[in-house]
N, C-alpha and C positions, 0 to 999 in steps of 0.2 A: 577475814576472814580468803580464802582462796577465791569461794568463788560467788562472792557479791556482784559477792561485785558486786489509727486506732486504723453506706457509697451503694447504695445500692448499683445492682451491672448496668451497663445502656442496655433496652431492652433494643431486640431488632425484628423487627416490622416481618412479616410473612413478606411480602411481595421488595426484603430487599435481592439485588439481584444474586443468583449462589454465587459468582466468583469472588464476589465484595463478602458474601459469609468465608466461602477457603482463606478469604488473605486473613480474616478474622481467627480462623478456626487455627491458621499460623502460627500466629502473633503472639499466639497463648505462653509459646514458651521463652519468651522474649519479654514480654508485658509483665507491669510487676506482680509482682508472683501470691498469690495466695495461697493459707495455710492453716488448717479447722483443727482447732483444738477444743479435744473431746475432757470435763471433765467430770465427778462426779454429780455438779450441779447443773450439768449441761452445756453445751455445745461453745464453743468461739469463733469468729471466723477471721482471721486477718486480712490485711491486707498491706504487704509491706513495699517501703520505696526503697526499689535498686538503683534508684536514679542518682535519689539525693545520699542515701546514707548506704552504699556500696559494700562496704567491708561487712560493718553491724549485720544487714542483711544475708548476706553473703554466708556470714559466720553462723548465725540462729538456724536458715535453712541447713545448712551443716548437721548443727549440733539436732534437727527434725528427720536430717536425713539417716543419720545413724541410730534417729530412735533415741536419739541422752532423754529424753523428756519423760519418757514414758514413763511410769511408776514416781515418778516424782513429784508435790505440791505443791501449792500456794501455802506459804509458812507468814509470811507476815501483812499481814492486812487490818490496813487501816482508815476507816468509814471516810475522814476527811481528807484526805491524802491520798494512797494509790493504794492496788493491791500487787503485791511481791511473792512470785514463783520460777520454780528450772532447775530448783539448786539443790532442795533437800527435799530428802527420802519420808515417807511415813515418821519413821524412828526420831524428827527432826536428829539426824545428823546427814552432815555436806557428803552432797555424790563426788565422788575428785575419780571414779571409775573412767575414762571416755573423756575428761575435762581436756580440752582444746587452751593453747595460747590465748592470753590477755591479745584484747585486736586492740587498735587504733580507735581513739573518741574523735566522733563527728560530730561532736555538739553545734558545730556550725555550718550546720547545711540548712537553715530557714525553717526546718520544721518546731514544729512551736508543743513543749507539754499543756494541750488541753485536754479537755475528756474523753475518755476513749480510745485514747494515744497509747503505744507502747513504746518505750526506751528501755535502755539498759541500766542494772542495775552497777554499781560499780565500788570498790574501794577508794580514801581517798584520793591516790593517784590517777590523774587523770586519764592513762592508754591501762587501766584495770580492768575492763568488765570481762567476763568469761563467758557462762551460761547464764546467766541469771537477768530477770527481765522486770518490768515492774508494767502495771496500766495504771495510765492517770484514772484517775476518777472524778475530781476537780480540777477546772483550771490553775496548775501549778504554773505556767509560764512566766509567771513573775519570780516563782522561787529557783527553779531548775533550770530555764533557759541559757542558754550561753549570754554573760561571764556568773551567770547566781550557779550556785551561788557559793562558788570557792575558788573562782575566775576561769572553770573552766565550761561547768554547766553539762549536761547529762543527755544523751544522745536519742531524740528520737528516731523511729526508722519503718513505723507503719500507724495501724488503726483499727479496730473494729470496725467490720461492715456487717455483720453479723453478731447477733448473741450480744449485745448493750443487757438483755435480762439477764444475762447467766452472772455479767459482769458482777450487778447489781445484788444478783446471789450472794452471790461470795463476800462482795462489801459489804452485807449484812449479814456476814454468818457472827456466833458468839467469838469473845478471840477470852485471851487466859494468858497470866503470866505461862511459857512455859522453863523449865530449870539447865535446861539447853539449849536453850535461845535469849540471848542477851538483848533486850529492846522496851522490856514493860508487857503490856497482855497485848500481844499485838497475833499471836498464832490462835488459830482457831481451833474449837474446842473438841469439834467431829474435823476430819482430815477433811480438805477441799483435794481430793486426789485429782492428779494429770493424769489420764488415764494413756494419752496417747497425740503425739504434735504429729500431722501428715500434710505435703505438700500437692496441692489441690493441681487441675488445670496441664496437669505434665509437663509444668512448668521443669524449662534446662540450668538445672541448677549451676550445670559448664558456663552459663552464659552468666552468673553471677560470678562465680568467679573471676572466668575474665576484667570485669568488672572494677570487681575489688582490685584486682592485682595492676589494671591502671591507675587507680586513685591513686594505690602505697609506690606507686614510681612514682608519678604527679610530686604526694607527701616527700618521696627521699632527694627527687628534683629539688625541690623549695629548699631542700630544709642546707643541700652541698651549697643550691644558691647563694643563700645566708653564709654560713661558715665562710666560705668564699669572699662574701661583701664585707664581714665582720674584719678580715684578717687584711684586706686591703686598706680597709679603713684603719687598723691598726699602723700600720707601714707608716697610714699619709699622714 
C-alpha cells in the first residue's frame, strides 16, 4: 500500500518570577511540539520528540498543518497490539491527495515502542513511511524496536500525554473483516473518525523543518563517508 506505511505539564508556581514565565512562554515555539487529535471517541494530546526524531516529527507536523488527517480514520485496530490510522477515508479507501514523499526511518533514536507511544507505520522497505501512524496499546518494544522485526525497526516519535482513555475506547471498539482491507477482523464496525489534528502552543513548524534538514544532511554525510571508506578499502 502506498500510504502505510506517546506527562503531565510542569506546574508553574504562582510565585515564579515574571522573567522566568516570559522565557517559558518564548520557548513554546521550539520545545517539543504537542498536537491535539480530535476523534469521534474523544480527544488525544500527543507530545512529539523533535530532538530524537526530527525527520518524523516534521513530517507529521506538516501533515497536521496541511489538515491532511482531517476526515481520515483509525482503520486498523488490534486490541493486543496497536491502533493505526491516518491514511484511509471512512469508505476504507486510501487517501492519496496531499500525500508527501516517504521519509527516512528513525528507528535508532532511543525511543521505544511502549504503551502510549506513537510510531510511524511503513511498508516492508525501511524508508517507506508516509502518513500512517500507530499508537502502541501494549509493550511492543520486544517486537518493534530496532532491529526487530525485520532488521529495521519502527520509529517512535512521541507519546500520548492526555487522552489515554480515548485510546482505550478505540482499542476496545468492535472490529470486523472488511473486503476493502486485507488483514482479517481489524476494521472498526463503527467508523472511528479523526475529525482534526491541530498543532498546539503556537509551535514553530519551521524550527522542526530546520532540525529535519540538519538530520538529513548528517545522514547524507555519513553515507558519503561510508562509500568513500568502502571505495578506499577496495583499492587497498
